[in-house]
N, C-alpha and C positions, 0 to 999 in steps of 0.2 A: 801446390801453392802452400805457402807458410805464412802465418800471422806471427809477427814478433811484437812483443811488448817490452819496450826499453825503459828502464828506470835509471835516471841520472841524478846523483846527489853530490853535494859538496863534501869534500873530505872533512873529517872531524876537526882538523886544525884550522880550517878556513873560516873566517868570519862570515856570517850570514845576515846581512842587513835586512833582506826581505823577510827572513824568519823572525827577526826582532820586531819588525813592523807588524807582522801578523800577530805575534805574541802580545804586543801592546794593544792592538785592536781587540783581541779576545779578552784581555783583562778589562778593557773599557766596557765590553758587553757583559761583564760579570763572571767570566770564566777564570776566576782567580787561581784555580788549581793548576793551570797550565804553567809548567816550569820551563819548557824549551820547545821551540819550533824550528825545524830545519826545512827549508823549501827546496824543491827540486823540479825536475822535468819528467814528463811521461810522454812517450812517443809510440805510436803504433805504425808498423810498416808491413805491408804485404810484399812478399818476395816470391816471384815466379821461378821456383827452382824444383828440380825433380828429386833432389837428394838432400836429406836433412843436414848432413855434414857440410855440404857445399853452402847451403843457406846459412848455417851457423858461422862458417868461416867468413862469408861475405858480410854478415851482420857485425861480427867482431871487427872487421876492417873498417866498416862504416863508423862504428863507435869511436875507434881510435883516430880516424882521420878527420871526422867532421862533427859527429853528434856530441861528443864529450871532450872537454879539455882535460887531458890526463894530468896536467900540473895541479889542478885544483878540484877535479871531479872524479868520482868513481862511477862505474856503470855496471849494470847487470841486465840480463834479458831473459825472457821466456820465449820459447819458439814452439808453435803447435801447427800441425798440418791441418789445413782447411780445404773444403771442397769449394770450387768456384761456384758462384750463384748463377 
């Protein structure tokens, strides 16, 4: 079994209204040194696979087909083998 940690972020050229809202709130709270905020998504997925490369290929496919919008988002992931509890 593998645990994947997927990080999805907007591409640098895409406007990030959520990030701007967070930045504004941080400034309101007194964190005036914050210059930029980019918001994204973090997803954990457990994959029941016997082979690391198979799990990696499946996760890549999941990201391309559903988890990330390749037009406006980038993704990366970490994959680690875990022992079932």
